[in-house]
LUMDOTI-827225 format. One line per field, with one value per atom (N, C-alpha, C): x negated, z, y; residue in three letters; residue number from 1; atom name. Coordinates in nm, 3 decimals, decimal comma. Each point is the difference from the previous one (the first is absolute). Layout:
BEGIN
x: (X / ...) $
z: (Z / ...) $
y: (Y / ...) $
code: (ALA / ...) $
pos: (NUM / ...) $
site: (CA / ...) $
// end
This chain:
BEGIN
x: (-9,441 / -0,058 / -0,117 / -0,104 / -0,150 / -0,015 / -0,053 / -0,057 / -0,165 / -0,050 / -0,150 / -0,036 / -0,083 / -0,050 / -0,128 / -0,005 / -0,147 / -0,086 / -0,112 / -0,113 / -0,021 / 0,022 / -0,047 / -0,137 / -0,077 / -0,129 / 0,013 / -0,082 / 0,029 / -0,122 / 0,027 / -0,126 / -0,116 / 0,035 / -0,118 / -0,067 / 0,065 / -0,086 / -0,156 / -0,076 / -0,147 / -0,039 / 0,106 / -0,043 / 0,015 / -0,090 / 0,005 / 0,117 / 0,047 / 0,136 / -0,081 / 0,059 / -0,067 / 0,028 / -0,137 / -0,011 / 0,038 / 0,100 / 0,040 / -0,121 / -0,034 / -0,102 / 0,045 / -0,104 / 0,043 / 0,030 / 0,106 / 0,040 / -0,108 / -0,027 / -0,098 / 0,072 / -0,077 / 0,022 / -0,046 / 0,060 / -0,068 / 0,023 / -0,093 / 0,016 / 0,031 / 0,075 / 0,009 / -0,132 / -0,026 / -0,174 / -0,087 / 0,041 / -0,086 / 0,003 / -0,152 / -0,016 / 0,059 / 0,060 / 0,036 / -0,024 / 0,007 / -0,028 / 0,132 / 0,082 / 0,096 / -0,047 / 0,043 / -0,063 / 0,060 / 0,126 / 0,029 / -0,011 / 0,011 / 0,022 / -0,119 / -0,098 / -0,146 / -0,019 / -0,060 / -0,040 / 0,112 / 0,021 / 0,065 / 0,002 / 0,069 / -0,002 / 0,120 / 0,011 / 0,127 / 0,074 / 0,110 / 0,067 / 0,120 / 0,029 / 0,109 / 0,004 / 0,011 / 0,031 / 0,141 / 0,048 / 0,170 / -0,020 / -0,046 / 0,002 / -0,099 / 0,055 / -0,072 / 0,062 / 0,100 / 0,058 / -0,030 / -0,071 / -0,034 / -0,092 / -0,082 / -0,090 / 0,020 / -0,045 / 0,021 / -0,141 / -0,036 / -0,140 / -0,007 / -0,085 / 0,002 / -0,112 / 0,020 / -0,092 / -0,071 / 0,038 / -0,032 / 0,070 / 0,012 / 0,075 / 0,143 / 0,039 / 0,144 / 0,073 / -0,065 / 0,036 / -0,009 / 0,118 / 0,018 / 0,063 / -0,068 / 0,037 / 0,031 / 0,122 / 0,049 / -0,041 / -0,077 / -0,039 / 0,072 / 0,080 / 0,049 / -0,075 / 0,009 / -0,071 / 0,028 / -0,099 / -0,107 / -0,134 / -0,008 / -0,100 / -0,084 / 0,013 / -0,081 / -0,098 / 0,071 / -0,099 / -0,064 / 0,026 / -0,064 / -0,130 / -0,111 / -0,105 / -0,095 / -0,042 / -0,072 / -0,130 / -0,029 / -0,136 / -0,093) $
z: (17,027 / -0,059 / -0,060 / 0,062 / -0,082 / -0,117 / -0,092 / -0,148 / 0,006 / -0,057 / -0,053 / -0,112 / 0,005 / -0,154 / -0,027 / -0,145 / -0,035 / -0,021 / 0,026 / 0,001 / -0,147 / -0,069 / -0,135 / 0,011 / -0,126 / 0,008 / -0,111 / 0,016 / -0,095 / -0,085 / -0,122 / -0,115 / 0,045 / 0,082 / 0,037 / 0,137 / 0,073 / 0,124 / -0,018 / 0,095 / 0,005 / 0,033 / 0,062 / 0,030 / -0,090 / -0,024 / -0,101 / 0,045 / -0,117 / 0,005 / 0,040 / 0,118 / 0,025 / -0,103 / -0,007 / -0,111 / 0,084 / -0,083 / 0,055 / -0,005 / 0,086 / -0,007 / -0,104 / -0,099 / -0,051 / 0,036 / -0,052 / 0,055 / -0,001 / 0,103 / -0,051 / -0,047 / -0,086 / -0,060 / 0,049 / 0,000 / 0,045 / -0,080 / -0,018 / -0,079 / 0,099 / -0,052 / 0,064 / 0,021 / 0,108 / 0,015 / 0,082 / -0,011 / 0,044 / 0,152 / 0,047 / 0,138 / 0,084 / 0,098 / 0,050 / 0,147 / 0,066 / 0,135 / 0,065 / 0,095 / 0,058 / 0,129 / -0,012 / 0,111 / 0,158 / 0,017 / 0,108 / 0,013 / -0,125 / -0,001 / -0,041 / -0,050 / -0,031 / -0,161 / -0,016 / -0,171 / -0,024 / -0,146 / -0,035 / -0,180 / -0,046 / -0,167 / -0,051 / -0,121 / -0,066 / -0,044 / 0,019 / -0,050 / -0,117 / 0,016 / -0,088 / -0,025 / -0,097 / -0,038 / -0,042 / 0,058 / -0,027 / -0,103 / -0,094 / -0,070 / 0,078 / -0,007 / 0,085 / 0,136 / 0,043 / 0,103 / 0,126 / -0,009 / 0,109 / -0,026 / 0,097 / -0,034 / 0,138 / -0,038 / 0,105 / 0,038 / 0,118 / 0,037 / 0,106 / -0,049 / 0,076 / 0,110 / 0,121 / 0,111 / 0,048 / -0,046 / 0,048 / 0,112 / 0,025 / 0,107 / -0,038 / -0,122 / -0,057 / 0,021 / 0,064 / 0,013 / -0,155 / -0,043 / -0,088 / 0,018 / -0,029 / 0,026 / -0,137 / 0,004 / -0,128 / 0,029 / -0,083 / 0,000 / -0,090 / 0,045 / -0,107 / -0,029 / -0,132 / -0,051 / 0,078 / 0,024 / -0,060 / 0,064 / 0,057 / 0,048 / 0,085 / 0,090 / 0,079 / 0,097 / 0,012 / 0,113 / -0,072 / -0,130 / -0,076 / -0,055 / -0,004 / -0,072 / -0,069 / -0,106 / -0,092 / 0,066 / -0,010 / 0,033 / -0,109) $
y: (27,954 / -0,120 / 0,044 / -0,078 / 0,030 / -0,065 / 0,085 / -0,054 / 0,012 / -0,091 / -0,025 / 0,053 / 0,076 / 0,053 / -0,052 / -0,024 / -0,050 / 0,119 / -0,009 / 0,080 / 0,034 / 0,118 / 0,039 / 0,049 / -0,031 / 0,026 / 0,120 / 0,117 / 0,096 / 0,007 / 0,035 / -0,005 / 0,105 / 0,101 / 0,084 / -0,055 / -0,085 / -0,049 / -0,024 / 0,041 / -0,019 / -0,140 / -0,081 / -0,134 / -0,103 / -0,111 / -0,078 / -0,099 / -0,051 / -0,099 / -0,120 / -0,064 / -0,142 / -0,092 / -0,096 / -0,063 / -0,172 / -0,061 / -0,118 / -0,112 / -0,076 / -0,103 / -0,097 / -0,070 / -0,098 / -0,125 / -0,071 / -0,130 / -0,107 / -0,080 / -0,102 / -0,122 / -0,083 / -0,112 / -0,098 / -0,127 / -0,129 / -0,094 / -0,116 / -0,116 / -0,123 / -0,100 / -0,128 / -0,051 / -0,052 / -0,066 / 0,095 / 0,149 / 0,080 / -0,004 / 0,022 / 0,011 / 0,151 / -0,015 / 0,149 / -0,010 / 0,110 / 0,025 / 0,100 / -0,021 / 0,056 / 0,054 / 0,142 / 0,077 / -0,089 / -0,049 / -0,074 / -0,149 / -0,067 / -0,131 / -0,064 / 0,066 / -0,078 / -0,021 / -0,113 / -0,038 / -0,090 / 0,003 / -0,083 / -0,024 / -0,066 / -0,005 / 0,008 / 0,079 / 0,042 / -0,117 / -0,042 / -0,126 / 0,042 / 0,114 / 0,046 / 0,154 / 0,045 / 0,142 / 0,037 / 0,098 / 0,015 / 0,137 / 0,020 / 0,117 / 0,091 / 0,120 / 0,117 / 0,028 / -0,090 / 0,017 / -0,050 / -0,148 / -0,073 / -0,113 / -0,038 / -0,097 / -0,108 / -0,120 / -0,111 / -0,053 / 0,003 / -0,039 / -0,121 / -0,103 / -0,097 / 0,013 / 0,013 / 0,008 / -0,124 / -0,103 / -0,143 / -0,043 / -0,154 / -0,079 / 0,048 / 0,018 / 0,007 / 0,140 / 0,098 / 0,124 / 0,082 / 0,055 / 0,080 / 0,132 / 0,089 / 0,147 / 0,086 / 0,034 / 0,091 / 0,146 / 0,063 / 0,153 / 0,066 / 0,110 / 0,080 / 0,136 / 0,037 / 0,115 / 0,121 / 0,094 / 0,022 / -0,049 / -0,106 / -0,080 / 0,062 / 0,101 / 0,084 / -0,103 / -0,128 / -0,070 / -0,124 / -0,001 / -0,116 / 0,059 / -0,079 / 0,044 / -0,125 / 0,034 / -0,132 / 0,000 / -0,133 / -0,039 / -0,045) $
code: (MET / MET / MET / GLU / GLU / GLU / THR / THR / THR / THR / THR / THR / ARG / ARG / ARG / ALA / ALA / ALA / LYS / LYS / LYS / ARG / ARG / ARG / ARG / ARG / ARG / LEU / LEU / LEU / ALA / ALA / ALA / THR / THR / THR / SER / SER / SER / PRO / PRO / PRO / PHE / PHE / PHE / LYS / LYS / LYS / GLN / GLN / GLN / PRO / PRO / PRO / VAL / VAL / VAL / PRO / PRO / PRO / ALA / ALA / ALA / PRO / PRO / PRO / ILE / ILE / ILE / LYS / LYS / LYS / THR / THR / THR / PHE / PHE / PHE / GLU / GLU / GLU / VAL / VAL / VAL / GLY / GLY / GLY / GLY / GLY / GLY / ARG / ARG / ARG / VAL / VAL / VAL / SER / SER / SER / HIS / HIS / HIS / ASP / ASP / ASP / LYS / LYS / LYS / GLU / GLU / GLU / GLY / GLY / GLY / ILE / ILE / ILE / GLY / GLY / GLY / ARG / ARG / ARG / ILE / ILE / ILE / THR / THR / THR / ALA / ALA / ALA / VAL / VAL / VAL / GLU / GLU / GLU / GLY / GLY / GLY / ALA / ALA / ALA / GLU / GLU / GLU / ALA / ALA / ALA / VAL / VAL / VAL / VAL / VAL / VAL / VAL / VAL / VAL / ASP / ASP / ASP / LEU / LEU / LEU / GLY / GLY / GLY / LYS / LYS / LYS / GLY / GLY / GLY / ARG / ARG / ARG / LEU / LEU / LEU / LEU / LEU / LEU / ARG / ARG / ARG / VAL / VAL / VAL / MET / MET / MET / ALA / ALA / ALA / PRO / PRO / PRO / PHE / PHE / PHE / HIS / HIS / HIS / LYS / LYS / LYS / LEU / LEU / LEU / HIS / HIS / HIS / LYS / LYS / LYS / LEU / LEU / LEU) $
pos: (1 / 1 / 1 / 2 / 2 / 2 / 3 / 3 / 3 / 4 / 4 / 4 / 5 / 5 / 5 / 6 / 6 / 6 / 7 / 7 / 7 / 8 / 8 / 8 / 9 / 9 / 9 / 10 / 10 / 10 / 11 / 11 / 11 / 12 / 12 / 12 / 13 / 13 / 13 / 14 / 14 / 14 / 15 / 15 / 15 / 16 / 16 / 16 / 17 / 17 / 17 / 18 / 18 / 18 / 19 / 19 / 19 / 20 / 20 / 20 / 21 / 21 / 21 / 22 / 22 / 22 / 23 / 23 / 23 / 24 / 24 / 24 / 25 / 25 / 25 / 26 / 26 / 26 / 27 / 27 / 27 / 28 / 28 / 28 / 29 / 29 / 29 / 30 / 30 / 30 / 31 / 31 / 31 / 32 / 32 / 32 / 33 / 33 / 33 / 34 / 34 / 34 / 35 / 35 / 35 / 36 / 36 / 36 / 37 / 37 / 37 / 38 / 38 / 38 / 39 / 39 / 39 / 40 / 40 / 40 / 41 / 41 / 41 / 42 / 42 / 42 / 43 / 43 / 43 / 44 / 44 / 44 / 45 / 45 / 45 / 46 / 46 / 46 / 47 / 47 / 47 / 48 / 48 / 48 / 49 / 49 / 49 / 50 / 50 / 50 / 51 / 51 / 51 / 52 / 52 / 52 / 53 / 53 / 53 / 54 / 54 / 54 / 55 / 55 / 55 / 56 / 56 / 56 / 57 / 57 / 57 / 58 / 58 / 58 / 59 / 59 / 59 / 60 / 60 / 60 / 61 / 61 / 61 / 62 / 62 / 62 / 63 / 63 / 63 / 64 / 64 / 64 / 65 / 65 / 65 / 66 / 66 / 66 / 67 / 67 / 67 / 68 / 68 / 68 / 69 / 69 / 69 / 70 / 70 / 70 / 71 / 71 / 71 / 72 / 72 / 72 / 73 / 73 / 73) $
site: (N / CA / C / N / CA / C / N / CA / C / N / CA / C / N / CA / C / N / CA / C / N / CA / C / N / CA / C / N / CA / C / N / CA / C / N / CA / C / N / CA / C / N / CA / C / N / CA / C / N / CA / C / N / CA / C / N / CA / C / N / CA / C / N / CA / C / N / CA / C / N / CA / C / N / CA / C / N / CA / C / N / CA / C / N / CA / C / N / CA / C / N / CA / C / N / CA / C / N / CA / C / N / CA / C / N / CA / C / N / CA / C / N / CA / C / N / CA / C / N / CA / C / N / CA / C / N / CA / C / N / CA / C / N / CA / C / N / CA / C / N / CA / C / N / CA / C / N / CA / C / N / CA / C / N / CA / C / N / CA / C / N / CA / C / N / CA / C / N / CA / C / N / CA / C / N / CA / C / N / CA / C / N / CA / C / N / CA / C / N / CA / C / N / CA / C / N / CA / C / N / CA / C / N / CA / C / N / CA / C / N / CA / C / N / CA / C / N / CA / C / N / CA / C / N / CA / C / N / CA / C / N / CA / C / N / CA / C / N / CA / C / N / CA / C / N / CA / C / N / CA / C / N / CA / C) $
// end
């Protein structure tokens, strides 16, 4: 039986601990660009977990955090 081990960071390690990227925040009505789907407008914000983007012509897209493919315009 295989077990997976979590990598432990030693206090004496010469390598810096990776810094997590800050979570992007969006507001309703803000214009955004999605890497794959194009330009749209934020129609709903579901806390820090997800946003709903109106891409036009009745197309809605729900994007989950951490929003790597979504950029403010």
